[in-house]
GUTOR-983690 format. One record per atom (N, C-alpha, C): x, y, z; residue in one letter; residue number from 1; atom name. Coordinates in Angstrom, 1 decimal. Layout:
BEGIN
xx;yy;zz;rest;nr;atom
X;Y;Z;a;NUM;CA;
...
//
This chain:
BEGIN
xx;yy;zz;rest;nr;atom
0.7;-0.9;0.1;m;1;N;
-0.4;0.0;0.4;m;1;CA;
1.2;1.2;0.1;m;1;C;
2.1;1.2;0.6;r;2;N;
2.6;2.2;1.0;r;2;CA;
3.4;2.8;-0.4;r;2;C;
4.2;1.3;-1.1;v;3;N;
4.6;1.9;-2.4;v;3;CA;
3.5;2.2;-3.3;v;3;C;
2.4;1.9;-3.2;k;4;N;
1.4;2.6;-4.4;k;4;CA;
1.3;4.2;-3.9;k;4;C;
1.4;4.4;-3.1;s;5;N;
0.6;5.6;-2.5;s;5;CA;
2.0;6.4;-2.8;s;5;C;
3.3;5.9;-2.9;i;6;N;
4.7;6.9;-3.5;i;6;CA;
4.5;6.7;-5.1;i;6;C;
4.4;5.8;-5.8;l;7;N;
3.9;6.0;-6.9;l;7;CA;
3.0;7.0;-7.3;l;7;C;
2.1;6.9;-6.5;i;8;N;
0.9;7.6;-7.4;i;8;CA;
0.8;9.4;-7.6;i;8;C;
2.2;9.3;-6.1;l;9;N;
2.6;11.0;-5.7;l;9;CA;
3.6;11.5;-6.6;l;9;C;
4.5;10.4;-6.8;l;10;N;
5.6;10.4;-7.8;l;10;CA;
5.1;10.7;-9.2;l;10;C;
3.6;10.1;-9.6;a;11;N;
3.1;10.4;-10.9;a;11;CA;
2.5;11.6;-10.8;a;11;C;
2.0;12.7;-9.9;v;12;N;
1.3;13.6;-9.8;v;12;CA;
2.3;14.5;-9.9;v;12;C;
3.3;14.4;-9.1;f;13;N;
4.4;15.6;-9.3;f;13;CA;
5.3;15.5;-10.7;f;13;C;
5.6;14.3;-11.1;w;14;N;
5.8;14.6;-12.8;w;14;CA;
5.0;14.7;-13.8;w;14;C;
3.5;14.6;-13.6;f;15;N;
3.0;15.8;-14.2;f;15;CA;
2.9;16.9;-14.3;f;15;C;
2.8;17.2;-12.5;a;16;N;
2.6;18.8;-12.5;a;16;CA;
3.9;19.3;-13.3;a;16;C;
5.2;18.8;-13.0;h;17;N;
6.3;19.4;-13.7;h;17;CA;
6.3;19.3;-15.2;h;17;C;
5.8;18.7;-15.7;i;18;N;
5.9;18.5;-17.3;i;18;CA;
5.1;19.5;-17.9;i;18;C;
3.6;19.9;-17.3;h;19;N;
3.0;21.2;-17.3;h;19;CA;
3.4;22.3;-17.4;h;19;C;
4.2;22.5;-16.1;a;20;N;
4.9;23.6;-15.7;a;20;CA;
5.7;24.1;-16.5;a;20;C;
6.4;23.1;-17.1;d;21;N;
7.7;23.3;-17.9;d;21;CA;
7.1;24.1;-19.2;d;21;C;
6.0;23.2;-19.7;f;22;N;
5.4;23.7;-21.1;f;22;CA;
5.0;25.1;-20.7;f;22;C;
4.4;25.5;-20.0;a;23;N;
3.8;26.8;-19.8;a;23;CA;
5.3;27.6;-19.2;a;23;C;
6.2;27.3;-18.8;e;24;N;
7.1;28.1;-18.6;e;24;CA;
8.0;28.4;-19.9;e;24;C;
8.2;27.4;-20.8;d;25;N;
8.9;27.4;-22.2;d;25;CA;
8.0;28.0;-22.9;d;25;C;
6.7;28.3;-22.5;g;26;N;
6.2;29.1;-23.8;g;26;CA;
6.4;30.2;-23.1;g;26;C;
6.1;30.6;-22.0;l;27;N;
6.5;31.9;-21.5;l;27;CA;
7.9;32.7;-22.1;l;27;C;
9.0;31.9;-21.8;k;28;N;
10.3;32.0;-22.8;k;28;CA;
10.4;32.5;-24.1;k;28;C;
9.5;31.7;-25.0;k;29;N;
9.1;31.9;-26.1;k;29;CA;
8.3;33.0;-26.2;k;29;C;
7.3;33.3;-26.0;h;30;N;
6.7;34.7;-26.2;h;30;CA;
7.6;35.8;-25.8;h;30;C;
8.7;36.0;-24.9;n;31;N;
9.2;36.5;-24.0;n;31;CA;
10.4;36.9;-25.0;n;31;C;
11.0;35.9;-25.8;e;32;N;
11.9;36.0;-26.7;e;32;CA;
11.4;37.1;-28.1;e;32;C;
9.8;36.5;-28.5;y;33;N;
9.8;37.8;-29.4;y;33;CA;
9.1;39.1;-28.2;y;33;C;
8.8;39.2;-27.4;r;34;N;
7.9;39.9;-27.4;r;34;CA;
9.4;41.3;-27.1;r;34;C;
10.6;40.6;-26.6;k;35;N;
12.2;41.6;-26.5;k;35;CA;
12.4;42.1;-27.5;k;35;C;
12.4;41.4;-28.7;m;36;N;
12.5;42.0;-30.4;m;36;CA;
12.0;43.2;-30.4;m;36;C;
10.8;43.6;-30.1;h;37;N;
9.9;44.6;-30.4;h;37;CA;
10.1;45.8;-29.4;h;37;C;
10.8;45.3;-28.4;g;38;N;
11.0;46.4;-27.3;g;38;CA;
9.6;46.5;-26.2;g;38;C;
9.2;45.6;-25.9;v;39;N;
7.7;45.7;-25.1;v;39;CA;
8.2;44.7;-23.9;v;39;C;
8.1;45.1;-22.6;p;40;N;
7.7;44.2;-21.5;p;40;CA;
7.7;42.8;-21.7;p;40;C;
8.2;42.1;-20.5;a;41;N;
8.2;40.6;-20.8;a;41;CA;
6.9;40.4;-19.7;a;41;C;
6.0;39.0;-20.2;l;42;N;
4.9;39.0;-19.5;l;42;CA;
5.6;38.2;-18.6;l;42;C;
4.3;37.9;-17.7;k;43;N;
5.0;37.0;-16.4;k;43;CA;
3.6;35.9;-16.0;k;43;C;
4.2;34.7;-15.8;l;44;N;
3.1;33.7;-15.9;l;44;CA;
2.2;33.7;-14.9;l;44;C;
1.1;33.2;-14.9;d;45;N;
-0.4;33.3;-14.4;d;45;CA;
-0.6;31.7;-14.1;d;45;C;
-0.3;31.3;-13.0;s;46;N;
-0.9;29.8;-12.7;s;46;CA;
-2.4;29.5;-13.0;s;46;C;
-3.4;30.7;-12.0;d;47;N;
-4.2;30.3;-12.2;d;47;CA;
-4.9;30.6;-14.1;d;47;C;
-4.6;31.3;-14.5;i;48;N;
-4.9;31.5;-16.1;i;48;CA;
-4.0;30.2;-16.6;i;48;C;
-3.2;29.6;-16.5;t;49;N;
-2.7;28.4;-16.9;t;49;CA;
-3.6;27.1;-17.0;t;49;C;
-4.0;27.6;-15.5;k;50;N;
-4.9;26.2;-15.2;k;50;CA;
-6.4;25.9;-16.1;k;50;C;
-7.0;27.4;-16.5;g;51;N;
-7.7;27.6;-17.6;g;51;CA;
-7.5;26.9;-18.6;g;51;C;
-6.1;27.4;-19.1;c;52;N;
-5.7;27.1;-20.6;c;52;CA;
-5.7;25.4;-20.5;c;52;C;
-4.8;24.8;-19.8;e;53;N;
-5.2;23.2;-19.5;e;53;CA;
-6.1;22.8;-19.5;e;53;C;
-7.3;23.2;-19.0;s;54;N;
-8.8;22.7;-19.2;s;54;CA;
-9.5;22.6;-20.1;s;54;C;
-9.2;24.4;-20.9;y;55;N;
-9.7;24.4;-22.5;y;55;CA;
-8.7;23.8;-23.7;y;55;C;
-7.5;23.9;-23.1;a;56;N;
-7.3;22.5;-24.2;a;56;CA;
-7.6;21.2;-24.2;a;56;C;
-7.8;20.7;-23.1;q;57;N;
-8.6;19.3;-23.0;q;57;CA;
-10.1;19.6;-23.7;q;57;C;
-10.9;20.2;-23.4;t;58;N;
-11.7;20.7;-24.0;t;58;CA;
-11.5;20.8;-25.4;t;58;C;
-10.8;21.6;-25.8;l;59;N;
-10.4;21.2;-27.4;l;59;CA;
-10.4;20.0;-27.8;l;59;C;
-9.1;19.3;-26.8;a;60;N;
-9.1;17.4;-27.8;a;60;CA;
-9.7;16.7;-27.9;a;60;C;
-11.2;17.1;-27.0;e;61;N;
-12.3;16.2;-26.9;e;61;CA;
-13.3;16.9;-28.3;e;61;C;
-13.2;17.9;-28.5;l;62;N;
-14.2;18.5;-29.5;l;62;CA;
-13.5;18.2;-31.1;l;62;C;
-12.3;18.0;-30.7;g;63;N;
-11.3;17.6;-32.1;g;63;CA;
-11.5;19.6;-33.3;g;63;C;
-11.8;20.3;-32.7;k;64;N;
-11.9;21.7;-33.6;k;64;CA;
-11.4;22.7;-32.9;k;64;C;
-10.9;23.7;-33.3;l;65;N;
-10.4;24.8;-32.9;l;65;CA;
-11.8;25.7;-32.7;l;65;C;
-12.1;26.1;-31.6;e;66;N;
-13.1;27.1;-31.5;e;66;CA;
-13.1;27.9;-30.0;e;66;C;
-13.1;29.4;-30.0;h;67;N;
-12.4;29.9;-29.0;h;67;CA;
-13.7;29.6;-28.0;h;67;C;
-13.1;30.0;-26.4;s;68;N;
-13.9;29.6;-25.6;s;68;CA;
-15.0;31.0;-25.5;s;68;C;
-15.5;30.9;-24.8;k;69;N;
-16.7;32.1;-24.8;k;69;CA;
-16.2;33.0;-23.7;k;69;C;
-16.0;34.4;-24.5;s;70;N;
-15.8;35.4;-23.3;s;70;CA;
-15.8;35.5;-21.8;s;70;C;
-17.0;35.2;-21.9;e;71;N;
-17.6;35.5;-20.2;e;71;CA;
-16.9;34.1;-19.6;e;71;C;
-16.6;33.2;-20.0;d;72;N;
-15.8;32.0;-19.7;d;72;CA;
-14.1;32.3;-19.3;d;72;C;
-14.1;33.4;-19.9;r;73;N;
-12.5;33.8;-19.7;r;73;CA;
-12.4;35.5;-19.5;r;73;C;
-13.5;35.8;-18.7;p;74;N;
-13.5;37.5;-18.5;p;74;CA;
-11.8;38.2;-18.2;p;74;C;
-12.2;39.1;-19.2;g;75;N;
-10.7;39.9;-19.3;g;75;CA;
-9.3;39.1;-19.5;g;75;C;
-9.9;38.0;-20.8;l;76;N;
-8.7;37.6;-21.1;l;76;CA;
-8.5;37.4;-22.6;l;76;C;
-7.2;37.9;-23.1;g;77;N;
-7.4;37.2;-24.9;g;77;CA;
-6.8;35.9;-24.7;g;77;C;
-6.9;35.3;-26.2;e;78;N;
-6.7;33.9;-26.5;e;78;CA;
-6.2;33.4;-27.6;e;78;C;
-5.3;32.6;-28.0;n;79;N;
-4.4;32.2;-29.0;n;79;CA;
-4.8;30.4;-29.3;n;79;C;
-5.2;30.1;-30.0;l;80;N;
-5.3;28.7;-30.1;l;80;CA;
-4.8;28.1;-31.5;l;80;C;
-4.1;26.9;-31.0;a;81;N;
-3.6;26.1;-32.6;a;81;CA;
-3.5;24.7;-32.1;a;81;C;
-3.3;23.7;-32.9;y;82;N;
-3.3;22.4;-32.8;y;82;CA;
-2.0;22.1;-33.4;y;82;C;
-1.1;21.1;-33.4;t;83;N;
-0.2;20.8;-34.3;t;83;CA;
0.1;18.6;-33.7;t;83;C;
0.8;18.3;-34.7;y;84;N;
1.3;17.2;-34.6;y;84;CA;
2.8;17.0;-34.2;y;84;C;
3.4;18.1;-33.9;s;85;N;
4.8;18.2;-33.6;s;85;CA;
4.8;19.1;-32.2;s;85;C;
6.2;19.4;-32.2;d;86;N;
6.1;20.3;-31.0;d;86;CA;
5.5;21.2;-30.6;d;86;C;
4.7;21.2;-29.4;p;87;N;
3.6;22.5;-29.1;p;87;CA;
4.1;23.6;-28.8;p;87;C;
5.7;23.8;-28.5;l;88;N;
6.0;25.3;-28.6;l;88;CA;
5.8;25.9;-29.8;l;88;C;
6.4;24.9;-31.0;s;89;N;
6.5;25.4;-32.5;s;89;CA;
4.9;26.4;-32.9;s;89;C;
4.4;25.9;-32.1;v;90;N;
2.6;27.1;-32.5;v;90;CA;
2.7;28.5;-31.9;v;90;C;
4.0;28.9;-31.0;v;91;N;
4.2;30.1;-30.5;v;91;CA;
5.0;30.9;-32.0;v;91;C;
5.6;30.1;-32.3;k;92;N;
6.6;30.7;-33.2;k;92;CA;
5.5;30.9;-34.5;k;92;C;
4.8;30.1;-34.8;m;93;N;
3.4;29.8;-36.1;m;93;CA;
2.9;30.9;-35.2;m;93;C;
2.6;31.6;-34.4;w;94;N;
1.6;32.9;-34.3;w;94;CA;
2.1;34.1;-34.3;w;94;C;
4.0;34.1;-34.1;y;95;N;
4.7;34.8;-34.4;y;95;CA;
4.5;35.4;-36.0;y;95;C;
5.0;34.3;-36.4;d;96;N;
5.5;34.4;-37.8;d;96;CA;
4.2;35.3;-38.6;d;96;C;
3.1;35.4;-37.9;e;97;N;
2.2;36.4;-38.8;e;97;CA;
2.5;37.8;-39.3;e;97;C;
3.7;38.1;-38.4;i;98;N;
4.4;39.3;-38.8;i;98;CA;
4.5;39.5;-40.0;i;98;C;
4.5;38.8;-41.1;s;99;N;
5.1;38.6;-42.0;s;99;CA;
3.8;39.3;-43.1;s;99;C;
2.5;38.9;-42.5;k;100;N;
1.4;40.0;-43.0;k;100;CA;
0.7;41.2;-42.6;k;100;C;
1.5;41.5;-41.7;y;101;N;
1.5;42.4;-40.8;y;101;CA;
1.9;43.9;-41.4;y;101;C;
0.9;45.1;-41.3;d;102;N;
0.9;45.9;-42.1;d;102;CA;
1.7;47.3;-41.1;d;102;C;
2.7;47.2;-40.7;f;103;N;
3.2;48.6;-40.0;f;103;CA;
2.8;49.8;-40.0;f;103;C;
2.4;50.0;-41.5;k;104;N;
2.3;51.8;-41.8;k;104;CA;
0.6;51.7;-41.5;k;104;C;
-0.3;50.5;-41.4;k;105;N;
-1.8;50.5;-41.2;k;105;CA;
-2.1;49.9;-40.7;k;105;C;
-1.8;50.1;-39.1;p;106;N;
-1.9;49.5;-37.9;p;106;CA;
-3.1;49.1;-38.1;p;106;C;
-3.5;47.9;-37.3;g;107;N;
-5.0;47.3;-37.2;g;107;CA;
-5.1;45.9;-36.9;g;107;C;
-6.4;45.4;-36.9;f;108;N;
-6.9;44.2;-36.8;f;108;CA;
-6.7;43.7;-38.2;f;108;C;
-6.6;42.4;-38.1;n;109;N;
-6.6;41.8;-39.5;n;109;CA;
-6.9;39.8;-39.2;n;109;C;
-7.7;39.3;-39.5;m;110;N;
-7.5;37.8;-39.1;m;110;CA;
-6.4;37.1;-39.7;m;110;C;
-5.9;37.5;-40.5;e;111;N;
-4.3;36.9;-40.5;e;111;CA;
-3.4;37.3;-39.5;e;111;C;
-3.7;38.0;-38.6;t;112;N;
-2.5;38.7;-38.4;t;112;CA;
-2.6;38.8;-36.4;t;112;C;
-4.2;38.5;-36.2;g;113;N;
-4.8;38.8;-35.2;g;113;CA;
-3.3;37.9;-33.4;g;113;C;
-3.5;36.5;-34.1;h;114;N;
-2.4;35.9;-33.3;h;114;CA;
-0.9;36.5;-32.5;h;114;C;
-0.2;37.0;-33.9;f;115;N;
0.9;37.9;-33.4;f;115;CA;
0.6;38.7;-33.0;f;115;C;
-0.2;39.4;-33.2;t;116;N;
-0.2;41.0;-32.4;t;116;CA;
-0.9;40.8;-31.0;t;116;C;
-1.4;39.5;-31.0;q;117;N;
-1.9;39.4;-29.3;q;117;CA;
-0.4;39.2;-28.7;q;117;C;
0.2;38.3;-29.2;v;118;N;
1.6;37.4;-28.7;v;118;CA;
2.5;38.9;-28.5;v;118;C;
2.8;40.0;-29.4;v;119;N;
3.6;41.2;-28.9;v;119;CA;
2.6;42.1;-28.3;v;119;C;
1.5;42.2;-27.9;w;120;N;
0.8;43.4;-27.7;w;120;CA;
1.3;43.6;-26.1;w;120;C;
1.5;45.1;-26.6;k;121;N;
2.4;46.1;-25.3;k;121;CA;
1.9;45.8;-24.0;k;121;C;
0.4;46.0;-23.8;a;122;N;
-0.2;46.3;-22.4;a;122;CA;
-0.4;44.6;-22.0;a;122;C;
-0.3;43.7;-22.6;s;123;N;
-0.3;42.5;-21.9;s;123;CA;
1.1;42.5;-20.7;s;123;C;
0.0;42.1;-19.5;t;124;N;
1.1;41.8;-18.9;t;124;CA;
1.6;40.2;-18.5;t;124;C;
0.2;39.4;-18.2;h;125;N;
0.6;38.0;-17.8;h;125;CA;
0.1;37.0;-19.2;h;125;C;
0.5;36.2;-18.3;l;126;N;
0.3;34.8;-19.9;l;126;CA;
0.2;33.3;-18.8;l;126;C;
-0.8;32.4;-19.7;g;127;N;
-1.5;31.1;-19.2;g;127;CA;
-0.9;30.4;-20.7;g;127;C;
-0.7;29.2;-20.2;m;128;N;
-0.9;28.1;-21.7;m;128;CA;
-1.1;27.1;-20.7;m;128;C;
-1.4;26.1;-21.9;g;129;N;
-2.0;24.8;-21.6;g;129;CA;
-2.2;24.1;-23.3;g;129;C;
-1.8;22.9;-22.9;k;130;N;
-1.9;21.8;-24.0;k;130;CA;
-2.3;20.3;-23.6;k;130;C;
-3.3;19.8;-24.5;a;131;N;
-3.8;18.2;-24.1;a;131;CA;
-3.3;17.8;-25.8;a;131;C;
-3.2;16.4;-25.3;t;132;N;
-3.3;15.7;-26.5;t;132;CA;
-4.7;14.9;-26.8;t;132;C;
-4.8;14.7;-27.9;d;133;N;
-6.5;14.0;-28.4;d;133;CA;
-6.0;12.3;-28.5;d;133;C;
-7.0;11.7;-29.1;k;134;N;
-6.6;10.1;-29.7;k;134;CA;
-5.8;10.2;-30.9;k;134;C;
-5.8;10.7;-31.5;l;135;N;
-5.3;11.0;-33.1;l;135;CA;
-3.8;11.4;-32.8;l;135;C;
-3.5;12.1;-31.8;g;136;N;
-2.1;12.4;-31.6;g;136;CA;
-2.0;13.8;-31.6;g;136;C;
-3.0;14.6;-31.8;r;137;N;
-2.6;16.1;-32.0;r;137;CA;
-3.1;16.8;-30.6;r;137;C;
-1.8;17.6;-30.4;i;138;N;
-1.5;18.6;-29.4;i;138;CA;
-2.4;19.8;-29.6;i;138;C;
-2.9;19.7;-28.9;w;139;N;
-4.3;21.1;-28.5;w;139;CA;
-3.4;22.0;-27.5;w;139;C;
-3.2;23.5;-28.0;v;140;N;
-2.4;24.4;-27.2;v;140;CA;
-3.3;25.8;-27.4;v;140;C;
-3.2;26.1;-26.0;v;141;N;
-4.1;27.2;-25.8;v;141;CA;
-3.1;28.2;-24.8;v;141;C;
-3.4;29.4;-25.5;g;142;N;
-2.7;30.7;-25.0;g;142;CA;
-3.5;31.8;-24.0;g;142;C;
-3.3;32.1;-23.3;r;143;N;
-4.3;33.0;-22.7;r;143;CA;
-3.5;34.3;-22.2;r;143;C;
-4.0;35.9;-22.7;y;144;N;
-3.6;37.0;-22.2;y;144;CA;
-4.2;37.7;-21.2;y;144;C;
-3.3;38.5;-20.5;k;145;N;
-4.1;39.5;-19.8;k;145;CA;
-3.0;40.7;-19.4;k;145;C;
-4.1;42.0;-19.5;p;146;N;
-5.2;41.9;-20.7;p;146;CA;
-5.4;41.8;-21.6;p;146;C;
-6.2;41.5;-22.3;p;147;N;
-6.2;41.5;-23.9;p;147;CA;
-6.0;42.4;-24.4;p;147;C;
-5.7;41.5;-25.9;g;148;N;
-4.8;42.6;-26.8;g;148;CA;
-6.1;42.8;-28.1;g;148;C;
-5.8;43.3;-29.2;n;149;N;
-6.3;43.5;-30.0;n;149;CA;
-7.7;44.3;-30.2;n;149;C;
-7.0;45.6;-29.5;f;150;N;
-8.3;47.0;-29.8;f;150;CA;
-8.1;47.6;-30.6;f;150;C;
-9.4;48.0;-31.2;k;151;N;
-9.5;48.9;-32.3;k;151;CA;
-9.0;50.2;-31.9;k;151;C;
-7.9;50.6;-32.7;g;152;N;
-7.4;52.3;-32.3;g;152;CA;
-6.0;51.8;-31.6;g;152;C;
-5.8;50.9;-31.0;q;153;N;
-4.6;50.8;-29.8;q;153;CA;
-3.3;50.3;-30.4;q;153;C;
-3.5;50.0;-31.6;f;154;N;
-2.8;49.1;-32.2;f;154;CA;
-1.1;49.5;-32.6;f;154;C;
-1.1;50.7;-33.5;e;155;N;
0.1;52.0;-33.3;e;155;CA;
1.2;52.0;-32.0;e;155;C;
0.1;51.7;-30.7;e;156;N;
0.8;52.2;-29.4;e;156;CA;
1.3;50.6;-28.8;e;156;C;
0.6;49.5;-29.3;n;157;N;
1.0;48.5;-28.6;n;157;CA;
1.1;47.2;-29.6;n;157;C;
1.5;47.3;-30.7;v;158;N;
2.3;46.9;-31.6;v;158;CA;
3.6;47.1;-32.3;v;158;C;
4.7;47.7;-31.6;p;159;N;
5.7;48.5;-32.7;p;159;CA;
6.6;47.4;-33.4;p;159;C;
7.1;47.9;-34.1;r;160;N;
7.7;47.6;-35.0;r;160;CA;
9.0;46.8;-34.2;r;160;C;
9.7;45.6;-35.1;r;161;N;
10.7;44.8;-34.4;r;161;CA;
12.3;45.8;-34.7;r;161;C;
12.5;45.6;-33.4;n;162;N;
13.8;46.6;-33.7;n;162;CA;
15.1;45.6;-34.0;n;162;C;
15.8;45.9;-34.8;y;163;N;
16.7;45.1;-35.5;y;163;CA;
18.6;45.5;-35.1;y;163;C;
18.7;46.2;-33.6;g;164;N;
19.8;46.1;-33.4;g;164;CA;
20.5;45.1;-34.0;g;164;C;
21.9;44.7;-33.2;n;165;N;
22.9;43.9;-33.6;n;165;CA;
22.1;42.6;-32.6;n;165;C;
22.0;41.8;-33.2;s;166;N;
21.6;40.7;-32.7;s;166;CA;
21.7;39.2;-33.6;s;166;C;
21.7;38.0;-32.7;i;167;N;
21.6;36.9;-33.4;i;167;CA;
20.1;36.0;-32.9;i;167;C;
19.5;35.6;-34.1;i;168;N;
18.5;34.8;-33.8;i;168;CA;
18.1;33.4;-34.4;i;168;C;
18.0;32.6;-33.2;c;169;N;
18.2;31.1;-33.7;c;169;CA;
16.6;30.8;-33.2;c;169;C;
16.2;29.9;-34.1;s;170;N;
15.2;29.2;-33.9;s;170;CA;
15.0;27.7;-34.6;s;170;C;
14.3;26.8;-33.9;t;171;N;
14.5;25.8;-34.1;t;171;CA;
12.7;25.3;-34.4;t;171;C;
12.7;24.1;-35.6;s;172;N;
11.1;23.8;-35.7;s;172;CA;
11.1;22.6;-36.2;s;172;C;
10.5;21.6;-36.1;l;173;N;
10.4;20.1;-36.9;l;173;CA;
11.4;19.7;-37.5;l;173;C;
12.4;19.6;-36.2;g;174;N;
13.6;19.1;-36.1;g;174;CA;
14.7;19.5;-37.2;g;174;C;
14.7;20.5;-37.6;f;175;N;
15.8;21.1;-38.0;f;175;CA;
16.0;22.5;-37.5;f;175;C;
17.0;23.1;-37.9;a;176;N;
17.6;24.4;-36.9;a;176;CA;
17.8;25.4;-38.4;a;176;C;
17.3;27.0;-38.0;a;177;N;
18.0;27.7;-38.8;a;177;CA;
18.5;28.8;-38.0;a;177;C;
19.8;29.7;-38.6;l;178;N;
20.2;30.5;-38.1;l;178;CA;
20.2;31.9;-38.8;l;178;C;
20.0;32.6;-38.4;t;179;N;
20.0;33.9;-39.0;t;179;CA;
20.6;35.2;-38.2;t;179;C;
21.3;35.5;-39.2;l;180;N;
22.5;36.4;-38.6;l;180;CA;
21.8;38.2;-39.0;l;180;C;
21.6;38.9;-37.9;i;181;N;
20.8;40.4;-38.4;i;181;CA;
22.0;41.3;-37.8;i;181;C;
22.5;42.0;-38.2;l;182;N;
23.3;42.7;-38.2;l;182;CA;
23.4;44.2;-39.4;l;182;C;
22.9;45.1;-38.5;v;183;N;
23.1;46.3;-38.9;v;183;CA;
23.9;47.4;-37.8;v;183;C;
24.4;48.0;-39.0;l;184;N;
25.4;48.9;-38.3;l;184;CA;
25.3;50.2;-38.4;l;184;C;
25.4;51.1;-37.7;n;185;N;
24.9;52.5;-37.0;n;185;CA;
25.7;53.3;-37.7;n;185;C;
//
C-alpha cells in the first residue's frame, strides 16, 4: 500500500512538472519575441494556466478549434492552435504572422491577430496549456491578460521589430535555422 501511494505521488509530481515546464517554456518563447519589439516581458499566471489546460482538454475532446466564450475567460485574450509536433512551435507560428502585418496601417486583421496578441505591449500576464487527443494532435491554448487586439490601440501596442545587433536562432520540426542580423549604425 505504501509503495502504491508513493508511485501515485510521484506520478502527480511528474505530471505537474511536465505541464509547468510547458507553460514556462511557452512564456520564455513569448518573451523572446516580445523583446525583439521592445515590449515588457510577460509573467506566468498559474490560474490562467489552469484555465488554459482545462480548455485545451476541451478542444482535444471537441476535435476542432473554437474560441472559448468571453464570459468563461473574462478579461483574457486567447490564441489557439493544434500541431502534431512540438507544441512550442505554435508560438513561432503565431509570431510568424508578422509577415502579413502592415505596420504602415496598424489595425486588426484575421491573418495577424495571433501575432499582434503575442507582442501586445499592454498585456502583462500569460497562461499556457496543452492536451493531446486520441489522434496524437496536441491542442495548445495561450491566454493573455489584459487582452490585446483593441481597435484604435494597435499603433501604440504593436511596435515594429528592433533590429539592433542580434543573433536569432530558431528550431522547428527537427531542423535548425540560424539567421544573423547585423545592422551597422
